[in-house]
FIGUVEX-761114 format. One line per 10 residues: number of its first residue (from 1); for each residue x, y, z of C-alpha. Coordinates in nm, 2 decimals. Example, Ala and Ser with C-alpha at 12.3 -4.5 7.8 and 13.67 -1.06 7.14 Angstrom:
! residues 2
1> 1.23,-0.45,0.78 ~ 1.37,-0.11,0.71
This chain:
! residues 331
1> 6.28,14.90,6.06 ~ 6.07,15.19,5.92 ~ 6.23,15.49,5.77 ~ 6.08,15.71,6.04 ~ 6.23,15.49,6.32 ~ 6.57,15.49,6.14 ~ 6.56,15.87,6.12 ~ 6.47,15.90,6.49 ~ 6.76,15.67,6.60 ~ 6.99,15.84,6.36
11> 6.92,16.18,6.51 ~ 7.00,16.05,6.85 ~ 7.32,15.88,6.75 ~ 7.43,16.18,6.53 ~ 7.40,16.42,6.82 ~ 7.69,16.24,6.99 ~ 7.92,16.31,6.71 ~ 7.94,16.67,6.83 ~ 7.82,16.63,7.19 ~ 7.85,16.41,7.50
21> 7.68,16.37,7.83 ~ 7.80,16.56,8.14 ~ 7.70,16.40,8.47 ~ 7.76,16.60,8.78 ~ 7.72,16.52,9.15 ~ 7.78,16.78,9.42 ~ 7.81,16.70,9.79 ~ 7.82,16.95,10.07 ~ 7.77,16.90,10.45 ~ 7.44,17.02,10.57
31> 7.36,17.10,10.94 ~ 6.99,17.02,10.92 ~ 6.87,16.70,11.10 ~ 6.54,16.55,11.16 ~ 6.41,16.54,11.52 ~ 6.23,16.22,11.63 ~ 5.86,16.28,11.65 ~ 5.85,16.15,12.01 ~ 6.09,16.42,12.11 ~ 5.89,16.69,11.94
41> 5.57,16.57,12.10 ~ 5.71,16.56,12.45 ~ 5.83,16.92,12.40 ~ 5.49,17.03,12.29 ~ 5.32,16.85,12.58 ~ 5.56,17.03,12.82 ~ 5.48,17.36,12.66 ~ 5.10,17.30,12.69 ~ 5.14,17.22,13.06 ~ 5.32,17.55,13.12
51> 5.07,17.83,13.16 ~ 5.33,18.08,13.04 ~ 5.38,17.90,12.71 ~ 5.04,17.75,12.65 ~ 4.92,18.05,12.45 ~ 5.20,18.03,12.19 ~ 5.20,17.65,12.13 ~ 4.96,17.65,11.85 ~ 5.09,17.97,11.70 ~ 5.45,17.85,11.68
61> 5.48,17.47,11.68 ~ 5.82,17.32,11.70 ~ 5.95,17.19,11.37 ~ 6.07,16.83,11.34 ~ 6.42,16.96,11.24 ~ 6.72,17.10,11.42 ~ 7.05,17.26,11.31 ~ 7.38,17.13,11.42 ~ 7.53,17.47,11.35 ~ 7.39,17.81,11.25
71> 7.28,17.76,10.88 ~ 7.45,18.09,10.80 ~ 7.78,17.91,10.84 ~ 7.70,17.69,10.55 ~ 7.59,17.97,10.32 ~ 7.92,17.97,10.12 ~ 7.91,17.59,10.06 ~ 7.55,17.62,9.93 ~ 7.65,17.91,9.71 ~ 7.93,17.71,9.55
81> 7.71,17.40,9.51 ~ 7.46,17.62,9.32 ~ 7.74,17.77,9.12 ~ 7.85,17.43,9.00 ~ 7.51,17.34,8.87 ~ 7.44,17.68,8.73 ~ 7.77,17.66,8.54 ~ 7.66,17.33,8.38 ~ 7.31,17.46,8.30 ~ 7.46,17.77,8.13
91> 7.68,17.56,7.90 ~ 7.47,17.25,7.84 ~ 7.11,17.15,7.77 ~ 6.90,16.89,7.97 ~ 6.90,16.52,7.90 ~ 6.65,16.27,8.04 ~ 6.90,16.07,8.26 ~ 6.91,16.17,8.62 ~ 7.19,16.42,8.69 ~ 7.29,16.44,8.32
101> 7.31,16.72,8.07 ~ 7.41,16.72,7.70 ~ 7.71,16.94,7.62 ~ 7.89,17.02,7.30 ~ 8.23,16.86,7.28 ~ 8.39,17.20,7.19 ~ 8.28,17.32,7.54 ~ 8.41,17.02,7.73 ~ 8.75,17.16,7.81 ~ 8.61,17.50,7.92
111> 8.34,17.33,8.14 ~ 8.60,17.09,8.29 ~ 8.82,17.38,8.38 ~ 8.54,17.58,8.55 ~ 8.43,17.27,8.75 ~ 8.78,17.21,8.86 ~ 8.80,17.56,9.00 ~ 8.46,17.53,9.17 ~ 8.56,17.19,9.32 ~ 8.87,17.35,9.46
121> 8.66,17.63,9.61 ~ 8.42,17.38,9.77 ~ 8.70,17.17,9.92 ~ 8.86,17.48,10.06 ~ 8.53,17.60,10.21 ~ 8.48,17.26,10.35 ~ 8.82,17.26,10.52 ~ 8.76,17.60,10.67 ~ 8.42,17.50,10.81 ~ 8.58,17.18,10.95
131> 8.84,17.39,11.12 ~ 8.58,17.60,11.29 ~ 8.34,17.32,11.36 ~ 8.44,17.26,11.73 ~ 8.37,17.62,11.82 ~ 8.04,17.62,11.62 ~ 7.93,17.30,11.77 ~ 7.99,17.43,12.12 ~ 7.77,17.73,12.05 ~ 7.50,17.50,11.92
141> 7.53,17.28,12.23 ~ 7.42,17.57,12.45 ~ 7.10,17.58,12.25 ~ 7.03,17.22,12.18 ~ 7.13,17.06,12.51 ~ 6.86,17.23,12.72 ~ 6.60,17.12,12.47 ~ 6.72,16.76,12.49 ~ 6.84,16.77,12.12 ~ 7.22,16.76,12.17
151> 7.40,16.46,12.03 ~ 7.77,16.49,11.97 ~ 7.77,16.17,11.76 ~ 7.58,16.36,11.48 ~ 7.89,16.57,11.40 ~ 8.13,16.43,11.14 ~ 8.48,16.33,11.23 ~ 8.61,16.48,10.90 ~ 8.36,16.73,10.76 ~ 8.59,16.83,10.48
161> 8.55,16.48,10.32 ~ 8.18,16.55,10.28 ~ 8.23,16.86,10.06 ~ 8.32,16.77,9.70 ~ 8.21,16.78,9.33 ~ 8.24,16.49,9.09 ~ 8.16,16.48,8.72 ~ 8.23,16.28,8.41 ~ 8.19,16.31,8.04 ~ 8.06,16.01,7.84
171> 7.83,15.91,7.56 ~ 7.55,15.66,7.51 ~ 7.61,15.35,7.29 ~ 7.35,15.21,7.05 ~ 7.14,14.90,7.11 ~ 7.34,14.58,7.06 ~ 7.22,14.44,6.73 ~ 7.32,14.08,6.84 ~ 7.03,14.09,7.08 ~ 6.79,14.10,6.78
181> 6.88,13.74,6.70 ~ 6.87,13.62,7.06 ~ 6.57,13.81,7.20 ~ 6.40,14.01,6.93 ~ 6.12,14.14,7.17 ~ 6.38,14.28,7.41 ~ 6.57,14.43,7.12 ~ 6.26,14.61,6.99 ~ 6.18,14.74,7.34 ~ 6.53,14.87,7.40
191> 6.54,15.04,7.06 ~ 6.20,15.20,7.13 ~ 6.32,15.32,7.47 ~ 6.63,15.47,7.32 ~ 6.43,15.64,7.04 ~ 6.19,15.78,7.30 ~ 6.47,15.91,7.52 ~ 6.63,16.09,7.22 ~ 6.29,16.25,7.13 ~ 6.24,16.36,7.48
201> 6.59,16.50,7.50 ~ 6.53,16.71,7.19 ~ 6.21,16.84,7.33 ~ 6.36,16.93,7.66 ~ 6.66,17.11,7.50 ~ 6.43,17.30,7.26 ~ 6.20,17.42,7.54 ~ 6.49,17.53,7.77 ~ 6.68,17.73,7.50 ~ 6.36,17.90,7.38
211> 6.26,17.99,7.73 ~ 6.60,18.13,7.82 ~ 6.60,18.33,7.49 ~ 6.24,18.46,7.55 ~ 6.33,18.57,7.91 ~ 6.63,18.77,7.79 ~ 6.43,18.93,7.51 ~ 6.16,19.03,7.75 ~ 6.41,19.18,7.99 ~ 6.57,19.39,7.72
221> 6.24,19.51,7.59 ~ 6.12,19.61,7.94 ~ 6.44,19.80,8.01 ~ 6.50,19.97,7.67 ~ 6.15,20.05,7.55 ~ 6.05,20.42,7.54 ~ 5.87,20.50,7.87 ~ 5.50,20.57,7.86 ~ 5.57,20.85,8.11 ~ 5.88,20.95,8.30
231> 6.23,20.80,8.27 ~ 6.33,20.47,8.12 ~ 6.39,20.19,8.36 ~ 6.74,20.15,8.48 ~ 6.95,19.84,8.39 ~ 7.29,19.70,8.47 ~ 7.57,19.64,8.23 ~ 7.52,19.27,8.29 ~ 7.19,19.28,8.10 ~ 7.38,19.36,7.78
241> 7.70,19.16,7.86 ~ 7.50,18.86,7.97 ~ 7.30,18.85,7.65 ~ 7.61,18.86,7.45 ~ 7.76,18.57,7.65 ~ 7.44,18.38,7.59 ~ 7.47,18.45,7.21 ~ 7.83,18.33,7.22 ~ 7.73,18.00,7.37 ~ 7.41,17.94,7.18
251> 7.56,17.79,6.87 ~ 7.74,17.52,7.07 ~ 7.44,17.46,7.30 ~ 7.20,17.42,7.00 ~ 7.32,17.06,6.97 ~ 6.99,16.95,6.82 ~ 7.00,17.21,6.54 ~ 6.69,17.42,6.60 ~ 6.72,17.62,6.28 ~ 6.42,17.84,6.34
261> 6.55,17.95,6.68 ~ 6.90,18.00,6.54 ~ 6.76,18.24,6.28 ~ 6.58,18.45,6.56 ~ 6.90,18.45,6.77 ~ 7.10,18.58,6.48 ~ 6.84,18.86,6.43 ~ 6.86,18.96,6.80 ~ 7.24,18.94,6.80 ~ 7.26,19.17,6.50
271> 7.02,19.42,6.65 ~ 7.21,19.44,6.98 ~ 7.54,19.49,6.79 ~ 7.86,19.58,6.96 ~ 7.74,19.89,7.14 ~ 7.83,19.92,7.51 ~ 7.56,19.93,7.77 ~ 7.62,20.31,7.82 ~ 7.53,20.37,7.46 ~ 7.17,20.25,7.53
281> 7.15,20.48,7.83 ~ 7.28,20.79,7.64 ~ 7.10,20.74,7.31 ~ 6.72,20.71,7.35 ~ 6.67,20.65,6.97 ~ 6.92,20.36,6.97 ~ 6.75,20.21,7.28 ~ 6.40,20.24,7.12 ~ 6.52,20.09,6.80 ~ 6.67,19.79,6.97
291> 6.37,19.75,7.19 ~ 6.14,19.74,6.89 ~ 6.36,19.49,6.71 ~ 6.37,19.26,7.02 ~ 5.99,19.29,7.06 ~ 5.94,19.17,6.70 ~ 6.18,18.88,6.76 ~ 6.00,18.80,7.08 ~ 5.66,18.79,6.89 ~ 5.81,18.56,6.63
301> 5.95,18.34,6.90 ~ 5.62,18.30,7.07 ~ 5.44,18.23,6.75 ~ 5.70,17.97,6.65 ~ 5.71,17.80,6.99 ~ 5.35,17.70,6.98 ~ 5.35,17.33,6.93 ~ 5.73,17.31,6.93 ~ 5.82,17.14,7.26 ~ 5.64,17.16,7.59
311> 5.61,17.48,7.78 ~ 5.85,17.51,8.08 ~ 5.74,17.69,8.40 ~ 6.09,17.70,8.56 ~ 6.43,17.80,8.44 ~ 6.51,17.44,8.37 ~ 6.28,17.18,8.23 ~ 6.05,16.98,8.45 ~ 6.22,16.68,8.63 ~ 6.26,16.41,8.38
321> 6.19,16.05,8.46 ~ 6.50,15.85,8.55 ~ 6.60,15.63,8.26 ~ 6.80,15.32,8.34 ~ 7.07,15.26,8.08 ~ 7.27,14.93,8.06 ~ 7.62,14.99,8.19 ~ 7.77,14.87,7.87 ~ 7.60,15.15,7.69 ~ 7.76,15.42,7.91
331> 8.09,15.43,7.71
């Protein structure tokens, strides 16, 4: 094996000394259901045949969906589901296995505790929605039945069982060296796939951390920079407090050891200091100095990011291809 390949595999295996994978799956009941096309078409034909409705048919076609209850009733469940994923995203970095993120082992206990709390909230919200479901379903029946869309069999017997969060922490194993003697071509292919996955994981994590950092820098500069005319833009305490929380988690999240980024983060952290948010509102000189420091860090970040990982257009990296890993490696 070449020195380059050994280094690539070593980087991947080394990262699991201080990190592991966190796989999360959220499940919440959703009231949206598809309506058979034949039903939709029959309804449209009936509307076109009615002179009073003919004029609005093309302007407002019926969608091929219906709701078993008012979607507003599921808003809390959806909020909690998003909270579970946002919690993981804020403590980990992406990894190219579907549903998985890479998290520092020192954050495992904290992440597990937060997910337990969110799971309990989701289960509680599910039980509350299940308790109210008969009343909500009756209200929906008054709307759906006249349209020929009412089907009581579509409502779950135990809605609460469909609201849960599951997760696990694990690490990947290395390629079984015994395969090299039995099937060398398979061994080479598996090793190449593992090396490629580690390289992609590093690229994804680098892109996400740099993007998050850049967004926070830009927000601080926009809010604290001296105004061209008029008053400075207002900002919430969460801008400052949130940046400090990001700083506190960065060292652990930087599992691949992006030294250049770490240096820039240290510069930004030192510039922000320990001053409370009100200090930046009351002291224009302090705000201007920090804005200038952050702008220079931002310029260095942009210059250093060119050619260092792909650009990311969303908060998280683009959807990664699903990588199938042998079950024996998931230990």
